C-alpha positions as CSV (number, residue, x, y, z in Angstrom):
1,M,-8.3,15.7,-5.0
2,R,-7.0,12.3,-4.0
3,K,-3.4,11.9,-2.9
4,P,-1.3,9.8,-5.3
5,T,0.6,6.8,-4.2
6,V,4.4,6.9,-3.8
7,S,4.6,4.5,-6.9
8,E,2.4,6.9,-9.0
9,L,4.8,9.8,-8.1
10,I,7.9,7.8,-8.9
11,G,6.2,6.5,-12.1
12,L,6.4,10.1,-13.5
13,L,10.2,9.8,-13.7
14,D,12.0,8.9,-16.9
15,K,13.8,5.6,-16.5
16,P,16.3,5.3,-19.5
17,A,17.8,2.0,-18.2
18,L,14.4,0.4,-18.7
19,L,14.6,1.1,-22.4
20,K,17.8,-0.9,-22.7
21,W,16.3,-3.7,-20.5
22,A,13.2,-3.8,-22.7
23,N,15.2,-3.8,-25.9
24,N,17.4,-6.7,-24.7
25,L,14.2,-8.7,-23.8
26,G,12.8,-8.0,-27.2
27,L,15.9,-9.1,-29.0
28,K,15.6,-12.4,-27.1
29,G,12.0,-12.7,-28.3
30,V,10.6,-12.2,-24.8
31,S,7.4,-10.4,-24.3
32,I,7.9,-7.4,-22.0
33,D,4.4,-7.5,-20.7
34,E,4.6,-11.2,-19.9
35,H,8.1,-10.8,-18.3
36,K,6.8,-7.9,-16.1
37,R,3.8,-10.0,-15.1
38,L,6.0,-12.9,-14.1
39,L,8.4,-10.7,-12.1
40,A,5.5,-8.9,-10.4
41,S,3.9,-12.3,-9.5
42,K,7.1,-13.6,-8.1
43,G,7.8,-10.4,-6.1
44,T,4.3,-10.4,-4.7
45,S,4.7,-14.1,-3.6
46,L,8.1,-13.4,-1.9
47,H,6.7,-10.4,-0.1
48,R,3.7,-12.3,1.1
49,Q,5.9,-15.2,2.3
50,I,8.1,-12.8,4.2
51,K,5.1,-11.0,5.7
52,D,3.4,-14.3,6.7
53,Y,6.6,-15.5,8.5
54,L,7.3,-12.2,10.2
55,E,3.7,-11.8,11.5
56,K,2.5,-15.4,11.9
57,N,5.5,-17.6,11.8
58,V,4.2,-19.3,8.6
59,S,7.1,-21.1,7.0
60,P,8.0,-19.7,3.5
61,T,7.6,-22.1,0.6
62,D,10.6,-20.5,-1.2
63,K,13.7,-22.6,-0.4
64,I,16.0,-19.6,0.2
65,L,13.4,-17.6,2.2
66,K,12.7,-20.6,4.4
67,E,16.4,-20.5,5.5
68,K,17.0,-16.7,5.5
69,V,13.8,-15.1,6.8
70,P,14.1,-16.7,10.3
71,L,17.7,-15.5,10.6
72,F,16.5,-12.0,9.6
73,K,13.7,-12.1,12.2
74,K,16.1,-13.2,14.9
75,K,18.4,-10.1,14.3
76,I,15.7,-7.5,14.5
77,K,12.9,-6.3,16.7
78,L,9.9,-6.2,14.3
79,I,7.7,-3.1,14.5
80,S,5.5,-3.5,11.4
81,V,5.2,-5.2,8.0
82,E,3.4,-3.6,5.0
83,E,2.3,-0.7,7.1
84,P,0.2,2.0,5.4
85,I,1.6,5.6,5.5
86,E,0.3,9.0,4.6
87,T,1.9,12.4,4.3
88,D,0.6,15.7,3.0
89,Y,1.8,14.7,-0.5
90,F,1.1,11.0,-1.0
91,I,0.0,7.7,0.5
92,G,1.9,4.4,0.4
93,R,2.8,1.2,2.1
94,L,6.3,0.5,3.5
95,D,7.6,-3.0,3.5
96,V,9.1,-3.3,7.0
97,R,9.9,-1.2,10.0
98,F,12.2,-2.6,12.7
99,E,14.7,-1.9,15.4
100,Y,18.3,-3.1,15.0
101,K,21.1,-2.5,17.4
102,G,19.2,0.4,19.0
103,S,18.3,2.2,15.8
104,L,14.9,2.3,14.1
105,Y,14.9,1.3,10.4
106,I,12.6,1.4,7.4
107,S,13.6,-1.1,4.8
108,D,12.2,-1.9,1.4
109,F,12.4,-5.5,0.0
110,K,14.1,-5.6,-3.4
111,S,15.2,-8.5,-5.6
112,S,17.5,-6.3,-7.7
113,K,21.1,-6.0,-6.5
114,S,21.2,-2.5,-7.9
115,I,19.8,0.5,-6.1
116,Y,18.1,3.1,-8.4
117,L,16.9,6.6,-7.9
118,E,13.3,5.4,-7.6
119,N,14.4,3.1,-4.7
120,K,16.0,6.0,-2.9
121,L,13.0,8.2,-3.5
122,Q,10.7,5.5,-2.2
123,L,12.7,5.3,1.1
124,C,12.8,9.1,1.3
125,A,9.0,9.0,1.0
126,Y,8.7,6.5,3.9
127,K,11.1,8.5,6.0
128,M,8.9,11.5,5.5
129,A,6.3,9.5,7.5
130,Y,8.9,8.3,10.0
131,P,11.7,10.9,10.1
132,D,13.3,9.2,13.2
133,C,14.1,6.1,11.2
134,K,17.2,5.2,9.2
135,V,16.6,3.6,5.8
136,A,17.8,0.4,4.2
137,I,17.3,-2.0,1.3
138,T,16.7,-5.7,2.2
139,Q,17.7,-7.8,-0.8
140,I,15.4,-10.8,-1.3
141,P,15.4,-13.7,-1.2
142,N,18.8,-13.6,0.7
143,M,17.4,-11.1,3.3
144,I,20.7,-9.0,3.3
145,T,20.0,-5.6,4.7
146,T,22.1,-2.7,3.5
147,P,21.7,0.7,5.2
148,L,21.7,3.7,2.9
149,N,23.0,7.2,3.4
150,L,20.6,9.4,1.5
151,D,20.3,13.1,1.1
152,F,16.9,13.1,2.6
153,E,16.2,16.9,2.1
154,K,16.9,16.5,-1.7
155,G,14.7,13.5,-1.9
156,V,11.9,15.4,-0.2
157,E,12.3,18.3,-2.7
158,I,12.0,15.8,-5.6
159,L,9.0,14.1,-4.1
160,K,7.2,17.5,-3.4
161,A,8.0,18.5,-7.0
162,L,6.6,15.2,-8.4
163,S,3.5,15.8,-6.2
164,I,3.0,19.2,-7.8
165,I,3.5,17.8,-11.3
166,Y,1.1,14.9,-10.6
167,N,-1.6,17.3,-9.3
168,L,-1.2,19.7,-12.2
169,K,-1.3,16.8,-14.7
170,E,-4.6,15.7,-13.1
171,V,-6.3,19.0,-13.9
172,L,-5.0,19.6,-17.4
């Protein structure tokens, strides 16, 4: 049986806030599928620009990233970008791992200013692969990194339970 991705596990969760978001888009006459496609395309582009700068010093085309990513890179000691991970329960790809002021961090790039359960679970998943790392969210395009204090053990319990559900669902 293949291991699910972190995204597939988190995708099993109910996300009631998305219903309100989708309803608001619909009331404005905006296609949810088209809006999601545009957001995904923009997010992929921003991630690629950040990765290209951090790994190859290729200047971002996004005006804000062009200013902020070099400042971010100067503050950290980069370890990896878009690194594949694997645990007994899932596979995934973390956004960035770095050292800052003597501590190791795993950070996920997010354009949202809000931090949701799925963001916390994603970071717990990555921390399962690197338990010695602290976790943070780096808000893009401004590259503001916010460390998070998570109940890692509870997050692991949820991820393990989601893994069981995912695997049981596959054999039904």
